[in-house]
N, C-alpha and C positions, 0 to 999 in steps of 0.2 A: 193594705189593699192597693191593688194596682190601679193606675190611672186608666181612664177610658179615652182613647184617641180615635176620632173619626177622620178618614181621608175621603173626600168627595172627588170622584173622578178616578177611574181605574185604567186610564191611559198610561203612556210611558212614564210620565212623571209620578202619577199617583201610585202605580204598582211598584215602582222602584222605591218610592218613599216608604210604602208599607213594608217592603222587604228590609230596608235599612232599620226602620223602627223596630221590627220584629227581631232582627239580628242583635240589636242593642238592648232588647228586652225593656223598652221604655214604657210599655203599657199594653193593655188589651186593645186590639185594633178592629175597627169596623170600616170596611172598604165598600163604598157606595158608587153605583153607576146605573144610568138609565138603561143601558144595554142589557137585556135579559141574559142571565147565566154567566156573564163575563166576570163580574166581581166575585160571584160565588166560586167560579173555577179557579181564579187567581188566588183567592183566600185559601181554598183547599190545598192548592199547590204549596203555598207558604206554610200551612199547617204541617204538611208532610216533610217540610224542610227542618222543622224544629228539633227532631232527635239528632240531626247532624250538627246544627248550630248550637244546641244546648240551651235553647230558649223555651220557656214554658208559657209564654203569653198566648192568649186566645186570639184567633183571627177569624172574623166573620165577613162574608161577602153578601151583599143584598142590593135590591133596587128600592127598598122601602126605608124611610127614615125612622120608623118605629124602633128598629134595631139600634139606632144611634142615640136613643133617649138617655139623657143624663150624662152626655159626654163632657169631659173636662176640657178638652181642646179639640177644635175642628179645623182641619186644613182643607181649603178649597182649591183644588187644582183644575177643576173643570173650566173649559173655555174653548173657543174656536181660534185656530191660527189665522193669521192674515193671508189671504189668497192673492196671487198675482193680479194686479189691476184693481184690487178692492180698495176703496177709500177708507181712511181712518174712521170716518163717521159711520160707515157701514159696519166695520168691525166692532166699533163701540156699541152700536145698536144690538148686534147679535149677543155680545158678551154681557151687556147690561141685562138683557132678558134672562140669560143663563144664571148670572149671579143673583138677580132678584129672586128667581125661583128657588135656587139652592139655599140662599141665606134666609129666605122666608121660612123654609122648612126647618133650618137649623135653629132659628129663633123660637119656633114652637116646640121642638123636641128637646133642645138643650139651652134653656133660657139663661143659665148661669155659666155657660162655657166661655172660654177664650177663643177668638177667631183669627186664624192666620190665612191670608189670601195669597194665592200664587198665580191666579189667572191674569192674563195680560189684556190691555195695557195695565201693568201692575198697580201703579200709584192711583190711577183713576178707578180701577175696580175695587181697591181697598177703600177709597172714599165712598163709592157706591154702597159697599157692604156696610160700612159704618152708618150711612144715612138710613139704610133699611132697618138696621137693628135699633138705632138710637142709643147704643151702649156707650159707656165712657170710653175715652180714647185708649186707655190702657188695655182694654179688652179686644180691640180690633187693630191688627197690624199686618204688614205685608212682607214677603220674602223677596229680596232682590239684592240688597247690598252685600249680604254674605256671599252670594254667588259672584257678583261683580268683583268683590275683594279677593276671592279665591282665584279668579282669573288673573287679576293684577299680580298677586303674589306668585302665581305660576310662571308668568312671563318674566318677572324679575329673576326668579330662580333659574329659569332656562337660560337667560342671558348671562348670568354670572356663573352658572355651573355649580350652584350650591344647593343645599337642602332647603326645601320649601318650609321646613320647620323653623328655620332661622329668619324667615322673611316676615316682617310685620308691615301692614299697610291697611288702608281703608278707603272706601269710595263713598262720596256724598252724592246727593241729587237724585234725579229721576233714573229709572231703569231704561237705558237706551242710549242714543247718541248724546243725550243731554247730561249723562253722568259726569261727575267731577272726581277723578282720581286725585287724592290730596297727596302729592308726591313729597311735600315738605315733611310729612310725618312718616314716610316710608323708611324702613331701616332693615339692615341685614346683620344679625348678631349685634344689635345696638349701634351699628355704624350707619349714618344717614346714607340713603341710596345715592343722593346727589354727590357724595364723595367717592362713590364706587364706579360710576359710569358717566360718560359725557351727556350733555343735554339732548343731543340728537338721538341717542339711544333711548333715553327716558321718554322723549316725545313719541318715538316709534312704539314703545310699549304702551303708552297711554292710548294712542290711536288704535292699537290692536285690541286693547281691553274694551274700548267703546264698541268695536265691531266684532267682538268675540262670538256673540250669539249668531250673527250673520255668517261668520266663518264656518261655524258648525253646520248651519243650514245648507251652505254651498257644498260641503263635503258629503253630508248624509242625505240631503233632500228633505229633511225635517229637523225640528228643533232639538236641542240638547236635552237630556233627561237624567243622566248619571249625576252630573255635578249639581243641577238644580235640586234633585232629590236629596243629595247629601247636605246641601245648604239648609233645606227644610229640616232635616233630621237634627242638625246642630242646634237650630232654634228650638225645636221641640224638646230636645234634651235639656237645654238651659231652663226651659219653663217647667217641665214636669219634675226635674230634680232640683229646682230652685237654685241653679248654679250662679245666677246673677252675673252672667257674662256680659261684657260690653261688645255689642255687635251692631253693625250698620243695618238698620231695618227701615221699612217704609212706615212712618208714624205720622199722626195728625199733628200739625204745627198750629200752635195757638199764640203766635208772637215770636217763637224761636226762629232764629235766622231771618228775622224780618218778614215772615210769612204767616198768614192765617187761613184757616179753613181749607187747607190742602194737605194731601199726604205726600211725603217726600222722604228719600233715604237720608237718615241721620244716625249718628251713634246713639244707641240706647242701652239701658240695662234691662235684660230679659230675665225674669224670675217667675215665681209662682203667681205673682200678681199680673203677669203679662208684661206689657211695656211699662216698666216701673219708673223710668227716668230718662229724659233726653239730655244729652251733653252738647253744649255749644262750644265749638273749638275756634281758636283764632285762625283767621284766614288772611292770606295776602291779597293785594289788589286784583291780581289776575284770577285767583280762585273765587273771590267775591263776585267778579264779573261773570264767571262761568256759572256759579250757583244762581245768580240772579236770572240768567238765561234759562237755567233749568226750572226755576220757579215759574217763570213766564210760560214756558212750554207746558208744564204740568197744569198750571192754572187754566190755560186755553183748552186743554183736553177735558178738564173737570167742568168747565163752562159748557162745553158741548154735551157732556154727560148729563148735566143739570137740565139742559133744554130737552134732551131726549126723554129723560125720566118724567118730565112735566107733560109730555104729549099724550 
């Protein structure tokens, strides 16, 4: 029996996620959006793609959560982007309201599901989602680190002119300027990156990785969606096929890395049980300092969210 996967939000990230999930035949898909007919139209378009892609999964579009009942995994992509001149608190207020509404419906329709959050600010929205459900931490996690790591690997490969397949790396910390690309563990064909390029090149790559999302916005006028959707699909695949891949994800920390009651990007094992294990890696003094700053920034954002939710 195929898994049932719900994608909430039929915008660019949501529709592209549904497309990739269907292409990989990872499960039957329910695409949900509050805009009438949009999810239905995109689902029908994806259904008509199946004879070409060779996938037999069912794709349904809807505005109602009744169709999502009994989902095994729910991916929440809905949320508002930050507008010019808008404060972080104003954005938080809008997206908390959206996540509360969506997750409240998910909790009622699929009480046994795993929940993956993609809405921004990512770590804070994942914390909000977990607070609304009250579910164990293994069942609520967020996508960011896989995307940030893909960007880091891309820039390393571009600099060296090598295949991205041979580049291994990962990113810790919050999703944004506070992310911590852990260069000491980055390698190309098992050769440490620090042996392949000078420090100034590595520093430039780290800087570009931190600003990669903004770079896309400047070019397109809106946020990236191909690479975020592909990152979601990799996580979904690891869960529904119980691959137990080690991937950087936003997970609830309960003492790991010296932090508690926050969500932060860390290496985890993703399998049928969701976020099955957190791995603590050895960090150098500079990396510890950067991670501590990331924890501080994420904690500040969550504190604001906690206050807004109490209003």
